[in-house]
C-alpha positions, 0 to 999 in steps of 0.5 A: 305702223308695221309688226316689226315696230310694233314688236320693238315698242312692246319690248321697250315697254316691258324691259324699261321699268326692270332696267330703271329699277335695277339702276335706281335700287340696285341689282336684285340678289336671290336668297332663300331662308332667314339671314342677316341684313348688312349693317348699311342696309339697317342691320338685323335679320330678314325673317322671310323663309322662303325664296325672295330677292334683295338689292344687296349681295351675299358675302362668299364666306357666310352664304352657299349657293342652292340653285339660284339662291344664297342660303345663310349657313352662319350663326344667326344669333351673332346678328340678333336672331331671336327665334328657335336656336340649336347648339352645335360644337365644331364643323359639321355638314348642313343639308341645305334642301332640309333647310330651305327645300329644293334639290338635295344639296349638302354644304359645310359649316366651318365654325370651329367652337360652340355656335347656333343654327336655327335648324337642327340636322336630319336625323343622321347617325353621324350627329350625336347630341351631348349636353344639349349640343350637336357634335359631328362624329362622321368621317368628313367627305373629301369635299368637306376637307378640300373646301376648308381652306376657302371657308375656314376664315369665317372663324376670323369673322366671328371671333371678335363679335360680342354675342352670347354663344352657347355654353357646351361643358361636356366631353365631346363624343368619340369620333368628334370631327374636332379631333380628327387629324384628317380634318385638322390638316397637315402642319397643325399640331393638336393638343390632347383632347380633354373634351368640349371644355377645351377652348384653343388659341393659336400661337405662331412661334418664331421661326427656327434655324438649323445649321447643318454642318457637313464634313468636307463642305460649307455649313448649310443653313436651313430655315424652317417655318414655324408650326402652328400650335393649337394650345388648350385652355383648361320658312319654307318651314323647318320640316323634318327637324327635331331638336332642343332649344 
């Protein structure tokens, strides 16, 4: 047998098991850190803290890519997490490299109300603690604002979930991102801030119609889009972290 055929047979021996495994069990997907397990796969939480693989996909709204891995940046308590948890209020950056290791990498959580993460932020003057909750008070970077339309739908995912959310009954610190007009974005009317006791709902009023009557010409009917009104209601191990339960 020639060396060429030996190499071909060797390649088949080495690749066939992997190909058969992918065909039988599905494509392997890389994860890093703890994360939820999809309900069709049994539900609950995966507690593996380092890089690992599964045969199910990571959704694009609760995970961010960190190198080759998918890192969960949602609220783990919503999926049954029973480990350490820390309260946050409003959107904020996440230093993914501090959570799971690897190269420096900053991603963003867009959950608007009180929520949990299983990690604290690194020591950073842009985070203030009030009532045992972390508030982001820094100026949101351009990337933070630009990615908001892509990821803010996470709030619609979590809104119907039934689980015990953190109770934050303190006034938000000065500069809190939830009260910053440049983060809320154009076309949204924000009610006066009443501190963290405020919850909000979005109401969509009926579109208004204005009639512009001009002398010497026909009336011009202008359809105006309705505003959106927010109405207040009265392991890599987790190294480098400091926080409160």
